[in-house]
VOROGU-604682 format. One record per residue (C-alpha): residue number from 1; residue in three letters; x, y, z. Coordinates in pm, 1 decimal. Layout:
NUM ALA X Y Z
...
***
This chain:
1 UNK 0.0 0.0 0.0
2 UNK 118.7 353.0 -81.6
3 UNK 261.7 496.7 241.7
4 UNK 123.0 840.8 168.9
5 UNK -222.5 691.9 126.4
6 UNK -172.9 502.2 449.8
7 UNK -92.3 828.1 625.3
8 UNK -392.2 1007.0 480.9
9 UNK -630.0 724.1 569.9
10 UNK -480.9 700.9 917.8
11 UNK -502.3 1076.7 979.2
12 UNK -858.2 1100.2 849.4
13 UNK -967.7 796.6 1047.1
14 UNK -811.5 944.6 1359.5
15 UNK -987.1 1275.9 1296.7
16 UNK -1319.3 1101.0 1251.9
17 UNK -1267.0 883.4 1558.7
18 UNK -1162.3 1173.8 1779.8
19 UNK -1466.5 1377.7 1672.5
20 UNK -1700.6 1089.0 1753.2
21 UNK -1531.8 1015.0 2084.7
22 UNK -1533.1 1378.8 2188.5
23 UNK -1899.3 1429.2 2104.6
24 UNK -2036.7 1099.9 2233.4
25 UNK -1813.9 907.6 2467.7
26 UNK -1652.7 1158.3 2701.3
27 UNK -1872.1 1438.7 2829.8
28 UNK -1700.6 1666.2 3086.4
29 UNK -1705.3 1517.7 3438.1
30 UNK -1938.6 1670.3 3693.7
31 UNK -1788.9 1800.7 4019.8
32 UNK -1864.1 1602.5 4333.2
33 UNK -2139.2 1719.7 4566.6
34 UNK -2045.5 1801.7 4922.7
35 UNK -2351.0 1794.7 5139.3
36 UNK -2385.2 2071.3 5390.5
37 UNK -2520.1 1932.6 5717.8
38 UNK -2595.9 2278.0 5851.0
39 UNK -2892.9 2357.2 5629.7
40 UNK -3219.5 2486.3 5777.7
41 UNK -3139.8 2487.3 6143.5
42 UNK -3261.6 2778.1 6355.0
43 UNK -3016.7 2689.5 6629.7
44 UNK -2735.6 2790.0 6394.4
45 UNK -2826.6 3160.5 6389.9
46 UNK -2558.6 3401.1 6511.2
47 UNK -2545.9 3406.5 6888.1
48 UNK -2494.2 3710.7 7107.3
49 UNK -2125.3 3646.0 7161.0
50 UNK -1948.7 3953.2 7019.5
51 UNK -1715.0 3825.9 6749.9
52 UNK -1655.0 4078.5 6475.5
53 UNK -1578.7 3831.7 6196.0
54 UNK -1798.4 3536.9 6285.3
55 UNK -1931.1 3344.4 5987.8
56 UNK -2267.9 3445.8 5852.7
57 UNK -2350.6 3116.3 5685.6
58 UNK -2564.2 2968.0 5963.9
59 UNK -2765.8 3286.2 5992.6
60 UNK -2824.5 3295.7 5620.6
61 UNK -2937.9 2934.0 5627.4
62 UNK -3193.0 3024.1 5891.0
63 UNK -3311.8 3322.1 5689.3
64 UNK -3359.9 3112.1 5380.8
65 UNK -3554.1 2848.1 5569.0
66 UNK -3780.5 3090.4 5752.1
67 UNK -3857.6 3302.1 5447.0
68 UNK -3887.6 3043.6 5174.3
69 UNK -4268.6 3033.2 5191.9
70 UNK -4276.9 3410.2 5157.8
71 UNK -4072.2 3429.0 4839.8
72 UNK -4360.0 3298.4 4630.7
73 UNK -4595.0 3579.1 4729.6
74 UNK -4700.7 3759.2 4412.7
75 UNK -4554.1 4105.7 4370.3
76 UNK -4750.5 4232.1 4069.9
77 UNK -4950.8 4474.4 4284.5
78 UNK -4647.9 4609.8 4473.1
79 UNK -4498.4 4953.5 4386.6
80 UNK -4209.4 4933.2 4141.8
81 UNK -3900.3 5132.2 4049.8
82 UNK -3809.6 5130.5 3680.2
83 UNK -3464.1 5026.8 3556.8
84 UNK -3344.1 5177.8 3229.0
85 UNK -2999.8 5172.1 3063.7
86 UNK -2878.5 5145.2 2701.5
87 UNK -2849.4 4768.7 2754.6
88 UNK -3133.2 4664.6 2987.7
89 UNK -3484.8 4759.4 3087.9
90 UNK -3685.8 4634.8 3381.9
91 UNK -3792.1 4715.0 3734.1
92 UNK -3747.7 4621.7 4097.1
93 UNK -4032.5 4567.0 4338.6
94 UNK -4050.0 4765.1 4661.4
95 UNK -4194.6 4449.2 4812.7
96 UNK -3875.9 4284.0 4931.0
97 UNK -3667.7 4518.2 4717.0
98 UNK -3628.2 4227.3 4477.0
99 UNK -3490.8 4268.8 4125.7
100 UNK -3727.1 4050.3 3926.7
101 UNK -3790.3 4212.6 3590.3
102 UNK -3501.6 4259.6 3349.9
103 UNK -3487.3 4243.4 2970.1
104 UNK -3186.0 4269.5 2739.9
105 UNK -3266.2 4545.6 2491.6
106 UNK -2995.9 4458.6 2238.9
107 UNK -3095.0 4092.1 2193.0
108 UNK -3404.6 3934.0 2040.3
109 UNK -3534.2 3580.7 2073.8
110 UNK -3507.0 3507.2 1700.1
111 UNK -3374.2 3662.2 1379.6
112 UNK -3712.6 3817.5 1315.3
113 UNK -3667.0 4192.5 1381.4
114 UNK -4017.5 4197.9 1530.2
115 UNK -3954.3 3913.6 1773.1
116 UNK -3959.5 3980.3 2145.1
117 UNK -3644.5 4097.7 2321.9
118 UNK -3477.7 3851.2 2556.0
119 UNK -3629.5 3847.0 2906.4
120 UNK -3373.0 3746.3 3166.8
121 UNK -3549.8 3801.1 3501.4
122 UNK -3923.1 3746.5 3558.2
123 UNK -4135.2 3802.0 3870.2
124 UNK -4283.2 3518.5 4074.1
125 UNK -4617.5 3418.1 3929.1
126 UNK -4497.4 3425.9 3569.0
127 UNK -4360.9 3118.4 3387.4
128 UNK -3988.0 3061.0 3445.9
129 UNK -3974.0 3312.7 3731.5
130 UNK -3619.5 3428.7 3802.5
131 UNK -3530.4 3687.7 4067.5
132 UNK -3254.5 3832.4 4284.9
133 UNK -3312.1 3912.7 4653.5
134 UNK -3107.4 4078.6 4925.0
135 UNK -3168.1 4060.8 5297.1
136 UNK -3039.4 4017.7 5650.7
137 UNK -3034.9 3722.4 5888.0
138 UNK -3101.1 3802.5 6256.3
139 UNK -2861.8 3709.0 6533.8
140 UNK -2841.7 3754.3 6906.9
141 UNK -3166.6 3898.8 7042.0
142 UNK -3308.9 3985.5 6698.8
143 UNK -3595.4 3797.1 6536.0
144 UNK -3699.7 3768.8 6172.4
145 UNK -3957.8 4040.0 6222.7
146 UNK -3673.1 4275.7 6317.5
147 UNK -3495.1 4252.9 5982.2
148 UNK -3622.8 4312.7 5627.7
149 UNK -3736.3 4000.4 5443.9
150 UNK -3876.6 3907.8 5101.2
151 UNK -4216.6 4062.4 5178.2
152 UNK -4096.4 4376.4 5352.6
153 UNK -4236.0 4685.3 5180.5
154 UNK -3955.2 4936.4 5138.5
155 UNK -3988.3 5311.5 5091.8
156 UNK -3825.6 5488.4 4799.5
157 UNK -3637.0 5779.6 4957.4
158 UNK -3403.7 5885.3 4677.3
159 UNK -3429.1 5869.2 4298.5
160 UNK -3725.7 5785.0 4080.2
161 UNK -3567.3 5552.3 3826.4
162 UNK -3249.7 5340.5 3836.3
163 UNK -3026.7 5458.0 3550.4
164 UNK -2650.8 5498.4 3503.9
165 UNK -2690.2 5859.6 3613.9
166 UNK -2950.0 5821.0 3889.0
167 UNK -2905.4 5568.3 4171.6
168 UNK -3195.7 5487.8 4399.7
169 UNK -3215.3 5442.5 4776.1
170 UNK -3468.0 5232.4 4966.0
171 UNK -3532.7 5254.4 5338.7
172 UNK -3711.4 5055.6 5610.0
173 UNK -3735.1 5113.0 5984.7
174 UNK -3806.8 4816.8 6210.7
175 UNK -3946.9 5043.6 6483.9
176 UNK -3700.6 4901.5 6737.0
177 UNK -3399.4 5120.4 6673.9
178 UNK -3269.6 4970.8 6348.9
179 UNK -3294.9 5156.1 6019.3
180 UNK -3206.3 4975.4 5697.4
181 UNK -3105.6 5138.5 5370.6
182 UNK -3039.6 4981.0 5032.3
183 UNK -2863.7 5184.5 4764.2
184 UNK -2864.0 5054.6 4406.2
185 UNK -2644.6 5179.5 4121.7
186 UNK -2616.5 5049.4 3766.2
187 UNK -2370.9 5101.5 3481.5
188 UNK -2443.7 5117.4 3110.0
189 UNK -2400.0 4744.5 3062.3
190 UNK -2502.9 4472.5 3308.9
191 UNK -2353.1 4544.5 3650.9
192 UNK -2566.5 4655.9 3947.0
193 UNK -2393.9 4766.0 4268.4
194 UNK -2595.6 4707.0 4584.7
195 UNK -2495.1 4868.2 4914.8
196 UNK -2680.3 4749.3 5225.5
197 UNK -2665.8 4970.0 5536.6
198 UNK -2799.1 4927.0 5887.1
199 UNK -2797.4 5201.1 6152.2
200 UNK -2835.3 5112.3 6519.0
201 UNK -3009.7 5389.3 6715.1
202 UNK -3078.3 5160.0 7009.8
203 UNK -2889.5 5114.9 7331.1
204 UNK -2741.3 4767.7 7273.7
205 UNK -2519.1 4615.8 7008.7
206 UNK -2696.6 4403.9 6747.5
207 UNK -2570.4 4114.3 6538.2
208 UNK -2697.6 4035.9 6192.0
209 UNK -2565.9 3900.3 5864.1
210 UNK -2619.1 4022.8 5505.7
211 UNK -2706.9 3787.2 5224.0
212 UNK -2777.7 3792.8 4852.4
213 UNK -2947.6 3513.5 4665.5
214 UNK -3062.6 3424.9 4318.0
215 UNK -3374.0 3212.8 4281.1
216 UNK -3473.6 3035.8 3962.2
217 UNK -3818.2 2872.1 3949.1
218 UNK -3790.2 2572.8 3719.8
219 UNK -3545.5 2511.8 3437.5
220 UNK -3477.5 2787.7 3182.3
221 UNK -3696.6 2783.8 2871.9
222 UNK -3397.9 2782.1 2636.3
223 UNK -3203.9 2504.0 2811.7
224 UNK -2988.7 2333.7 2546.5
225 UNK -2894.5 2025.8 2750.3
226 UNK -2585.4 1969.3 2533.4
227 UNK -2307.4 1813.8 2738.0
228 UNK -2029.9 2019.4 2580.4
229 UNK -2200.2 2333.8 2712.2
230 UNK -2229.3 2407.2 3083.9
231 UNK -2570.7 2534.8 3190.8
232 UNK -2639.8 2564.2 3562.1
233 UNK -2463.0 2689.6 3870.5
234 UNK -2116.2 2839.0 3849.8
235 UNK -1897.9 2987.0 4119.1
236 UNK -1544.9 3082.9 4209.4
237 UNK -1389.2 3082.2 4553.5
238 UNK -1027.5 3192.8 4576.2
239 UNK -838.5 2995.9 4310.1
240 UNK -1103.8 2732.4 4245.4
241 UNK -1381.6 2756.9 3988.5
242 UNK -1660.6 2502.0 4003.1
243 UNK -1965.5 2414.7 3796.2
244 UNK -2280.7 2220.0 3878.3
245 UNK -2551.1 2138.7 3625.7
246 UNK -2918.0 2170.7 3714.1
247 UNK -2958.4 1793.4 3717.8
248 UNK -2686.4 1757.6 3980.6
249 UNK -2848.8 2030.6 4189.8
250 UNK -3168.7 1827.7 4188.6
251 UNK -2977.8 1540.4 4349.1
252 UNK -2938.7 1761.3 4657.1
253 UNK -3313.1 1763.3 4726.6
254 UNK -3370.6 1676.9 5091.2
255 UNK -2996.8 1634.6 5140.8
256 UNK -2889.3 1990.0 5201.0
257 UNK -2671.3 2228.2 5008.8
258 UNK -2342.6 2233.0 4829.4
259 UNK -2106.4 2457.6 5024.4
260 UNK -1799.7 2614.7 4869.2
261 UNK -1476.5 2413.1 4871.7
262 UNK -1632.4 2157.0 5103.5
263 UNK -1693.4 2428.1 5361.6
264 UNK -1924.4 2325.1 5645.6
265 UNK -2145.7 2630.4 5678.9
266 UNK -2182.9 2623.4 6057.4
267 UNK -1811.9 2629.0 6130.8
268 UNK -1627.3 2858.8 5895.5
269 UNK -1646.6 3104.3 5609.0
270 UNK -1425.6 3128.2 5303.2
271 UNK -1243.9 3461.2 5286.5
272 UNK -1133.4 3571.7 4943.3
273 UNK -1240.8 3683.9 4602.1
274 UNK -1523.8 3503.0 4436.5
275 UNK -1867.8 3498.3 4284.8
276 UNK -2164.9 3263.9 4249.2
277 UNK -2465.6 3242.9 4021.2
278 UNK -2631.1 3073.5 3725.3
279 UNK -2509.8 3065.8 3368.1
280 UNK -2712.8 2986.2 3056.3
281 UNK -2595.7 2948.7 2698.9
282 UNK -2564.0 3323.3 2640.2
283 UNK -2693.3 3485.3 2961.5
284 UNK -2576.1 3491.9 3321.2
285 UNK -2679.8 3614.7 3665.4
286 UNK -2398.3 3631.1 3920.1
287 UNK -2354.7 3765.6 4274.4
288 UNK -2012.3 3922.7 4333.1
289 UNK -1915.7 4011.0 4692.6
290 UNK -1646.7 4274.8 4735.5
291 UNK -1288.5 4155.9 4700.4
292 UNK -1142.0 4000.2 5015.4
293 UNK -1482.8 4006.7 5182.0
294 UNK -1551.7 3689.9 5377.7
295 UNK -1844.1 3494.9 5233.3
296 UNK -1971.1 3143.3 5191.9
297 UNK -2129.4 3032.3 4865.5
298 UNK -2411.1 2781.2 4886.9
299 UNK -2628.8 2612.4 4625.3
300 UNK -2968.7 2471.1 4714.4
301 UNK -3258.7 2297.8 4542.1
302 UNK -3617.7 2301.4 4669.4
303 UNK -3785.9 2011.2 4493.0
304 UNK -4136.4 2084.7 4620.3
305 UNK -4147.7 2401.8 4407.6
306 UNK -3852.5 2340.9 4176.0
307 UNK -3651.3 2637.0 4301.6
308 UNK -3278.9 2651.4 4229.2
309 UNK -3089.2 2888.7 4462.9
310 UNK -2743.9 3042.6 4452.5
311 UNK -2658.5 3220.6 4779.0
312 UNK -2371.6 3448.0 4880.2
313 UNK -2362.8 3464.5 5262.1
314 UNK -2144.4 3734.6 5408.9
315 UNK -1984.9 3754.3 5750.9
316 UNK -2197.2 3847.7 6050.6
317 UNK -2172.3 4212.5 6146.0
318 UNK -2189.9 4352.4 6499.4
319 UNK -2342.0 4701.0 6498.6
320 UNK -2265.5 4901.3 6810.7
321 UNK -2516.4 5160.8 6943.9
322 UNK -2505.0 5483.7 6746.2
323 UNK -2309.0 5334.9 6454.0
324 UNK -2379.4 5231.0 6096.4
325 UNK -2250.5 4918.6 5921.9
326 UNK -2260.6 4858.2 5549.8
327 UNK -2162.1 4599.0 5290.2
328 UNK -2141.4 4630.0 4913.2
329 UNK -2191.4 4353.9 4661.1
330 UNK -2237.4 4356.3 4287.5
331 UNK -2481.6 4175.5 4061.3
332 UNK -2406.3 4087.6 3700.6
333 UNK -2729.1 4021.3 3511.7
334 UNK -2702.1 4020.3 3136.7
335 UNK -2538.8 3884.2 2823.0
336 UNK -2201.6 3708.8 2838.4
337 UNK -2030.7 3956.1 2608.5
338 UNK -1658.2 3890.5 2602.0
339 UNK -1555.2 4254.8 2598.1
340 UNK -1787.3 4356.8 2882.4
341 UNK -1686.8 4062.1 3101.1
342 UNK -1318.7 4119.4 3026.0
343 UNK -1353.1 4484.0 3132.2
344 UNK -1522.9 4384.4 3457.9
345 UNK -1228.5 4154.6 3523.4
346 UNK -945.1 4388.1 3424.7
347 UNK -1090.0 4725.7 3522.6
348 UNK -1320.3 4637.9 3812.7
349 UNK -1120.4 4356.2 3968.3
350 UNK -1368.5 4068.1 3930.8
351 UNK -1118.1 3783.7 3945.5
352 UNK -1130.2 3521.6 3665.1
353 UNK -1461.8 3659.9 3545.7
354 UNK -1373.4 3584.6 3184.3
355 UNK -1395.1 3215.5 3277.1
356 UNK -1771.5 3244.6 3318.2
357 UNK -1768.6 3187.5 2941.7
358 UNK -1743.0 2812.9 2881.1
359 UNK -1413.1 2790.6 2693.0
360 UNK -1396.7 2411.4 2715.9
361 UNK -1107.9 2169.2 2749.3
362 UNK -897.3 2345.3 2485.6
363 UNK -925.0 2681.6 2662.3
364 UNK -556.1 2747.1 2592.4
365 UNK -650.3 2752.9 2223.2
366 UNK -1010.8 2869.7 2247.0
367 UNK -932.4 3194.6 2426.4
368 UNK -662.1 3318.8 2185.5
369 UNK -863.1 3204.3 1881.7
370 UNK -1164.5 3401.2 1996.7
371 UNK -947.9 3701.9 2081.8
372 UNK -805.0 3692.8 1729.6
373 UNK -1147.7 3643.8 1569.7
374 UNK -1292.6 3928.8 1775.5
375 UNK -1019.3 4168.0 1667.7
376 UNK -1044.8 4063.7 1303.6
377 UNK -1419.2 4121.9 1312.0
378 UNK -1369.5 4467.9 1459.4
379 UNK -1166.6 4554.4 1147.0
380 UNK -1352.2 4355.7 879.4
381 UNK -1700.1 4421.1 1017.0
382 UNK -1843.1 4086.2 902.3
383 UNK -1814.1 3764.8 1099.8
384 UNK -1823.7 3532.7 797.6
385 UNK -1532.5 3703.0 622.1
386 UNK -1357.5 3727.7 958.7
387 UNK -1369.2 3347.2 992.5
388 UNK -1207.0 3316.3 649.3
389 UNK -937.3 3569.2 744.2
390 UNK -883.6 3376.9 1068.8
391 UNK -838.0 3057.6 866.2
392 UNK -575.3 3230.8 651.1
393 UNK -386.4 3342.6 962.4
394 UNK -399.8 2997.6 1122.5
395 UNK -278.5 2833.4 802.2
396 UNK 2.1 3088.3 777.8
397 UNK 110.6 3004.9 1132.3
398 UNK 115.0 2635.5 1045.2
399 UNK 285.6 2691.0 708.4
400 UNK 640.4 2596.6 821.6
401 UNK 514.9 2259.6 942.1
402 UNK 293.8 2218.3 636.1
403 UNK 588.2 2298.1 409.6
404 UNK 797.2 2019.7 562.2
405 UNK 502.2 1784.2 539.6
406 UNK 424.1 1853.0 174.4
407 UNK 792.3 1838.6 79.5
408 UNK 805.4 1497.8 242.0
409 UNK 494.7 1392.7 52.0
410 UNK 649.9 1509.0 -277.0
411 UNK 964.1 1307.1 -204.4
412 UNK 747.0 1007.6 -123.2
413 UNK 595.3 1037.5 -469.8
414 UNK 940.2 1050.1 -623.6
415 UNK 1025.5 728.5 -442.0
416 UNK 730.9 536.3 -587.3
417 UNK 935.5 373.1 -868.9
418 UNK 1196.9 256.3 -615.9
419 UNK 918.2 128.4 -389.0
420 UNK 767.7 -74.2 -674.2
421 UNK 1106.4 -229.2 -754.1
422 UNK 1152.4 -317.3 -387.4
423 UNK 813.3 -491.0 -378.7
424 UNK 904.3 -695.0 -688.3
425 UNK 1235.5 -804.6 -530.7
426 UNK 1103.4 -915.0 -189.9
427 UNK 767.9 -1051.2 -303.8
428 UNK 540.9 -1140.8 -10.5
429 UNK 810.7 -1112.5 256.8
430 UNK 664.6 -827.9 462.2
431 UNK 957.3 -808.9 703.4
432 UNK 1208.8 -755.9 423.0
433 UNK 971.1 -507.8 261.7
434 UNK 952.0 -301.4 581.3
435 UNK 1327.7 -313.3 630.8
436 UNK 1390.4 -209.7 272.8
437 UNK 1141.9 76.6 297.8
438 UNK 1301.9 206.5 618.4
439 UNK 1647.7 196.9 456.9
440 UNK 1511.8 382.5 155.4
441 UNK 1348.7 647.4 376.9
442 UNK 1671.1 689.8 572.6
443 UNK 1879.6 718.5 260.3
444 UNK 1654.5 979.7 100.2
445 UNK 1584.4 1156.2 434.7
446 UNK 1210.0 1114.6 408.5
447 UNK 975.5 1101.6 708.3
448 UNK 670.3 890.6 611.1
449 UNK 470.4 1018.0 910.6
450 UNK 517.1 1384.5 824.1
451 UNK 204.2 1389.0 610.6
452 UNK -14.6 1321.8 913.3
453 UNK 97.0 1618.2 1121.2
454 UNK -95.4 1903.0 951.7
455 UNK -417.2 1701.4 961.6
456 UNK -369.2 1597.7 1323.0
457 UNK -297.4 1958.3 1427.3
458 UNK -630.5 2059.1 1277.4
459 UNK -818.5 1847.6 1533.2
460 UNK -769.1 2071.4 1842.2
461 UNK -807.0 2382.8 1625.6
462 UNK -1131.7 2242.9 1486.2
463 UNK -1262.7 2167.3 1835.9
464 UNK -1158.2 2509.8 1964.4
465 UNK -1321.4 2698.0 1680.2
466 UNK -1633.8 2485.7 1717.5
467 UNK -1645.9 2581.6 2084.2
468 UNK -1596.3 2949.8 2000.6
469 UNK -1877.0 2948.2 1745.4
470 UNK -2110.4 2752.6 1970.4
471 UNK -2070.6 2929.0 2304.7
472 UNK -1980.4 3291.7 2238.4
473 UNK -2266.3 3537.2 2206.7
474 UNK -2070.3 3735.9 1948.3
475 UNK -2151.1 3457.4 1696.6
476 UNK -2520.0 3444.9 1792.1
477 UNK -2726.2 3581.2 1500.5
478 UNK -2401.9 3692.2 1332.2
479 UNK -2471.6 3737.1 960.1
480 UNK -2244.1 3667.0 663.4
481 UNK -2429.3 3745.3 339.9
482 UNK -2754.6 3653.6 166.8
483 UNK -2935.1 3366.2 339.6
484 UNK -2655.4 3315.1 592.8
485 UNK -2795.6 3533.2 869.4
486 UNK -2678.1 3327.8 1169.4
487 UNK -2334.8 3166.9 1157.0
488 UNK -2399.1 2989.9 1486.6
489 UNK -2684.1 2790.7 1323.4
490 UNK -2667.0 2522.2 1051.5
491 UNK -2682.4 2617.3 685.9
492 UNK -3042.8 2732.6 613.2
493 UNK -3021.5 2669.9 238.5
494 UNK -3139.0 2361.1 51.2
495 UNK -3225.1 2238.8 -296.5
496 UNK -3585.2 2297.8 -181.8
497 UNK -3524.9 2676.0 -192.1
498 UNK -3262.3 2661.6 -468.8
499 UNK -2989.9 2715.5 -209.4
500 UNK -3131.3 3042.5 -85.7
501 UNK -3235.3 3190.6 -421.5
502 UNK -3606.1 3139.4 -355.1
503 UNK -3775.6 3348.4 -83.7
504 UNK -3871.4 3065.6 150.2
505 UNK -3686.3 2863.2 405.8
506 UNK -3552.6 2514.5 360.0
507 UNK -3631.3 2209.7 577.1
508 UNK -3642.5 2270.4 950.2
509 UNK -3301.0 2228.6 1107.7
510 UNK -3260.9 1896.0 1286.0
511 UNK -3518.3 1706.9 1078.2
512 UNK -3453.3 1411.8 847.7
513 UNK -3533.3 1630.1 546.8
514 UNK -3264.4 1878.4 649.7
515 UNK -3016.4 1591.1 679.5
516 UNK -3101.0 1457.9 333.7
517 UNK -3136.6 1786.3 145.7
518 UNK -2814.0 1952.0 255.4
519 UNK -2737.6 2318.9 213.7
520 UNK -2482.3 2468.9 -21.2
521 UNK -2208.6 2494.2 242.3
522 UNK -2199.7 2120.7 328.6
523 UNK -2197.2 2043.1 -43.9
524 UNK -1903.0 2277.4 -98.0
525 UNK -1732.4 2111.2 196.4
526 UNK -1767.1 1767.7 36.2
527 UNK -1648.0 1895.4 -301.9
528 UNK -1345.1 2071.3 -148.7
529 UNK -1243.5 1752.2 34.2
530 UNK -1291.6 1549.6 -284.3
531 UNK -1074.7 1789.2 -487.1
532 UNK -807.3 1779.1 -219.0
533 UNK -793.3 1401.3 -264.6
534 UNK -730.9 1444.5 -637.3
535 UNK -390.2 1594.3 -575.9
536 UNK -276.2 1230.8 -566.2
537 UNK -371.1 931.8 -780.9
538 UNK -627.3 702.7 -627.7
539 UNK -483.2 385.9 -468.4
540 UNK -500.1 66.6 -671.7
541 UNK -637.4 -140.4 -385.7
542 UNK -1022.0 -166.8 -414.4
543 UNK -1074.9 -126.5 -40.5
544 UNK -870.2 191.0 -33.5
545 UNK -1055.5 317.2 -339.0
546 UNK -1388.5 268.1 -162.0
547 UNK -1267.7 447.9 153.2
548 UNK -1138.0 740.5 -47.7
549 UNK -1452.4 755.6 -258.1
550 UNK -1685.5 777.4 42.2
551 UNK -1475.4 984.5 277.7
552 UNK -1565.5 1337.4 151.9
553 UNK -1936.7 1261.9 140.4
554 UNK -1940.3 1100.6 485.1
555 UNK -1778.3 1413.6 627.8
556 UNK -2020.0 1627.4 426.8
557 UNK -2321.4 1469.6 597.9
558 UNK -2148.2 1447.1 935.4
559 UNK -2064.9 1818.7 943.3
560 UNK -2376.7 1931.7 755.3
561 UNK -2569.2 1993.2 1075.9
562 UNK -2290.5 2189.2 1241.5
563 UNK -2287.8 2566.2 1276.7
564 UNK -2247.3 2721.1 933.7
565 UNK -1956.8 2932.6 1061.0
566 UNK -1763.5 2613.0 1134.0
567 UNK -1839.3 2474.9 787.1
568 UNK -1716.4 2804.0 638.2
569 UNK -1391.3 2755.5 828.4
570 UNK -1356.4 2395.7 707.8
571 UNK -1420.0 2489.8 342.4
572 UNK -1167.6 2775.1 361.4
573 UNK -919.8 2541.1 530.5
574 UNK -959.2 2281.3 252.4
575 UNK -918.1 2539.4 -24.3
576 UNK -607.4 2693.5 134.3
577 UNK -462.7 2347.1 201.7
578 UNK -520.3 2252.2 -162.9
579 UNK -337.4 2563.7 -283.2
580 UNK -51.7 2516.2 -36.4
581 UNK -2.6 2149.0 -115.0
582 UNK -23.5 2197.5 -489.8
583 UNK 224.6 2486.6 -486.5
584 UNK 475.8 2322.0 -252.3
585 UNK 471.2 1987.2 -432.2
586 UNK 527.5 2159.4 -767.9
587 UNK 817.1 2354.3 -617.6
588 UNK 976.5 2020.9 -528.1
589 UNK 950.5 1883.6 -880.5
590 UNK 633.6 1678.4 -841.9
591 UNK 343.8 1797.5 -1057.1
592 UNK 7.3 1679.2 -924.9
593 UNK -221.1 1583.5 -1215.0
594 UNK -551.4 1691.5 -1059.3
595 UNK -760.3 1674.0 -1377.7
596 UNK -602.4 1344.9 -1477.8
597 UNK -680.4 1196.0 -1136.8
598 UNK -1041.2 1315.6 -1160.5
599 UNK -1071.9 1167.1 -1509.5
600 UNK -918.8 834.5 -1407.6
601 UNK -1153.2 803.0 -1110.6
602 UNK -1455.8 830.1 -1340.2
603 UNK -1300.5 589.2 -1586.9
604 UNK -1246.7 326.1 -1317.6
605 UNK -1605.1 373.1 -1207.4
606 UNK -1728.6 324.1 -1563.1
607 UNK -1522.9 4.4 -1604.0
608 UNK -1653.6 -128.7 -1276.6
609 UNK -2010.3 -66.0 -1386.9
610 UNK -1954.3 -252.6 -1718.2
611 UNK -1843.2 -561.1 -1530.5
***
């Protein structure tokens, strides 16, 4: 068998096998669940012993348990404060001071310009309710009636609307010497800063603990459920970042909570930078305590009402008579835009915030590839052409290796007459054949494995680009030209709409019809792979001929349902590879007879049919 053909078959088979294994056999492992034995226990509330930095986790557990029946109280009739920025619109309810209505003004549900904008947060009582609450847990001599809870009606004492230029302040007096204030500020993107204050006008010191929590009622409507994408809880504590899917959270029902880094909530708090929340495909809601502020992160699931909770519990505060204590936390609620999240990390000190985007196993490639694609797009202004430019750059970076590989392949072709003579001399003695081939390779300084390297290097690049196209919001609804209005979705064209020339859509994506009647991009992919094969004569062995004949069309159907942006990359990669290989092999004295190889393949087929 021709060694170059062996290499090509081996490399392609490896590529195919790795793709199948990666997509089917090895989903990312789930983190272990550490049950928190200190959940829902009123005896764990902060005691009256004055300790300035005592953990707040037990108190917050008590608050959650005592108030959980109250959180479902409808808030539609409560007074509201509007939220308005260039990026979001919504409102917060004065009942509990909860942030429970938030829409993303720059994103729509579908490509239809008249479709509804994306709704991130929804009040209790609506389908898929999703809200953020802040509160205090009582300690010492205080009771739950002495601190504001989910149904406390706050007063608006400053500001009329929450905008980047106008913060708002809420106030509540418990009538027993404690006055609570909540100040909310918002930037032009997706970050809300919440400052909670308590003033003690009484005659004794009081202990209480601040808390923020996110509550999601039921699973998100747009849950993908694709194992290569993380959807669910996400949090960082110090140097560790952890993820927990919704299904794993459900396993905690009746068993407690998942406390950060195995922390037992009634004994200690984790001091350091961190955040906790829920992440969807393109959207995220995350609580961010101030840097170096002691807090414990806890995840809970209430199966009776299908409530998923992410809680940031801060240290217990002791407020002396005549003093005021305050804590500040931030809330990210919006789209996972790379530039915005990067700025929050670099400019605002939210540690490792860029990792809230699911970069995958090949993050060391995915991050720089996206960075490069993002910068190309900022210059080119079109994501489809940017993917092609990115392909050119990647191929240029790999050119030195490709040059060596194609030179080696050209030399292998030159050695074919010597190889045929060797086979005639040794006959069926495979051992002598292998020895003779190795001596010939050594003499001519040819590496028979060199032809595999460019193809094998494409595997992690392919996976990384696939991840970039699938998970980054910058590719969502990103248009190229004509019918290609969303490069993150499969090719919408088909023979049924004359590949986009007729003004109606093709078969619905994901159906059998869409699989059979492929779009123009998958067809071009198959043709480009087929032409790349024709740089070399087809092997004489019938089995090899069959493999080579089917390979482009198998890949065409296999990749036909992938994001069209990825297929654009693969077509561009094949075309550039064809040009590189053809040019380099000619420079080394070997002249690929592409048209002759195409003609001979049809001739062999015709002869086979006559028999």
